[in-house]
N, C-alpha and C positions, 0 to 999 in steps of 0.2 A: 094394788089391794092385797097382794099375797106376801109382801115383805115390808118390814119397818126399817130395814137397814138402808140408810140414806145413800151410801156409796154404791151399793148394789143397784138401787133404783137409777142412779146416774148412768151406770154401765148399761142397764137394760134400755134406757132411753136412747142411747147412741145408735142402737140397731135400727130404729125407725128413721133416723137421719140418712141411712144408706140409700133410701129411695126418695130423699128430699121431703120427708113427711114430718109433720108436727107430732112428737111423741105423746103430747097431751090428748091427741085425737086419733092417733093411728090405730088401725085394727090389730088385735092380738096375734093373728097369724104371722106377722112379721117376726115374731119370736121363734119361728122355725129356724131362723139363721143361727142364733146362739145355740139352739138345740143341736143343729148339725155340727157346729164347731166343737161343742162339748162331747158329743157322741163319737165323732169321727176325726176330730182334730182339724187345725187350720194348716193348710199346705202351701208351700212356696214353690214356684216353678223356677228351676235353676236358670239364671240369665235374665229373670224378670218376666212380668206378665206378657210382654210383647212376644215372647217365645211361643205362647199358646197359638196366636194367629199364624206365626211363621210355620210351626209344625203342622197345624191343621191345613194350611194352604198347601204345604208340600205333599201331605198325604192325599189331599183331594186331587192334586195334579197327577199323582201316580195312578189314581183310579180313573183318570180321563176327564176330570172336571176342568172346564175352561173358566179362568178367573180374569175378569176385566177390571183393572184398577183405573182410578182417575177418569171415570166415565159417568159424569153426573146424569141423573135421570130427571126428565122434565114432566113425564106423565106415565101413569099406569093405564094402558089402552084397554078400554072396555067397550064392547059392541053387543048390543041387544042383551045386556045383562051378563055377558060372558067375557072373562078375561082373555085378551088376545096377545098380551106381551107388554113390553115397555118401550117408551120412546126416549132417546137420549137428547141432551141439549144440542148436540150437533145435528139432530134431525134423523139419525139412524133409528130404525125400528128393529127390535129384537123380539121375534115371535116366540110365544110360550103359552102352554095350556094352563100353567100355574105360576103365580107371582107371589113370592114371600117377601113382605116388606118389613125389615127390622129397624126402620126409622121410627121417630116419635109419632105416636098415633095422630096427633093434631096435624103434624106436617103431612102425613099420608092422606088424611081425609080432606084437608083444606087446600093442599097444594098439588098433590099428585093424582088424585081421583077427580075427574071432571065433575063440575057442579050439576051436570045434567043427569048423573047417575042417581036414581031415586033411593036406592037402598042405602047409599052413603049419606043421604040427607039426615036420616034418623040417627046415625052415628055422630054426625056433626053436632046435633042438638045435645046429645049426651055429653060430648066433650066440653061444650060451653058451660055445663053445670059443674064441672070438676074444678077443684082448687089446684092451681099450678104448684109444682114443687119449688122449693127454694134452690139456690144455686150454690156454688162453691168457689173458693179462691185457692189455687194450687201453686206450689213452688216445687220444682225439681232441682235439687241442689247437688252438685258434685264438689266434695270436700277434699282438699289436699292438706292433710294434717301436718305434713312436713313444713308447711308455710304458715301455720297458725301458731301465734304466740299464746302461751297459757294452756291450760288443760282442756281438752275436748271432752264433753260429757259422754259417758259410756251408756249408750242407749240399748234397749231391747229391740227386738224386731218390730213390735207394735208398742207405741207410746201415746198415752192420752193425758193431756194436761188440762184439768178442769178449772173453770173460773170460780170465784167466790160466790157469785150469784148465777146459778145455772139457768134458772127460769127466765132471767133477763135476756138470755141469748135468744130464746124462742119468742119472747115478746117483741124483740127488735126485728126478727126475721118475718114473723107472720102478722104482727099488729101494726108495727111502725114502718115496715119495709125499709129499714135502715141498716147500715153495716154495724156489726156487733162491736161495742166498745171494748169488752173484755171477753173474747171468744174462747171456746174450747179449741185446743190445738192438738191435732193428730200428726204424729211423725212416724213414718215407716222407715226403718234403718236396717235392712236385711244384711246379714253377714254372708254375702254371696260373692265369691272371688270372680265369678263370671260377669259381674256388673261393674267391676272397678279395674283400673289398669295395674294397681299394685296394692300391697298390704297397708300402705300408708294413706290410702284413699277410702272414702266412704260415699255411698249413694243414698241420699235422703229424699223422701217424698213427704211434703208438708201440706196439710189441708186444713182450712177453716171454713165454716159455713158462711154463706153470704146470701143477702136477699135476692129475690128473683131479678136477674139482669142488672 
């Protein structure tokens, strides 16, 4: 409503897709993302985003935190309305006064919390009313430019290629539940020497929106 510039509208719409939302119906608070980017800048972690978990994990271990990887959880154990811990798929019980679940809410309430827990029943009803987000198709490409014939396009860190009919993309995703015939293509091509073996190589992350599953 606040701008008539069509290209600016297309950029604004992209931010809603970060959460898998339809920009035609998404709430305006999602625009806090471009506000933060414009106010504070967009930052890149040297070595790629995976370094964030590596560094956080290292710091947590230094402070005495025990991290258990490859330990699937089968249940959040609740007794008399109180959390008692988690049960792993191997049957082991890890006792705890507090459980923080960072998984998808639907998975937590339908798969991890027992159906007998009355408080969770109310949350499951809410989740059934929600519109699921759409999905995405990703490619992670390692380029060796020394073996490529012809000119390799010089990309910026962030690149967005819009289709001729932008609205058709969201009609396909939300109304037809079909792959997009002419999708918007996002390519991240950071100039980061820590992500490539030599100066003739590039690391690309390519993303297009896709219908749910």
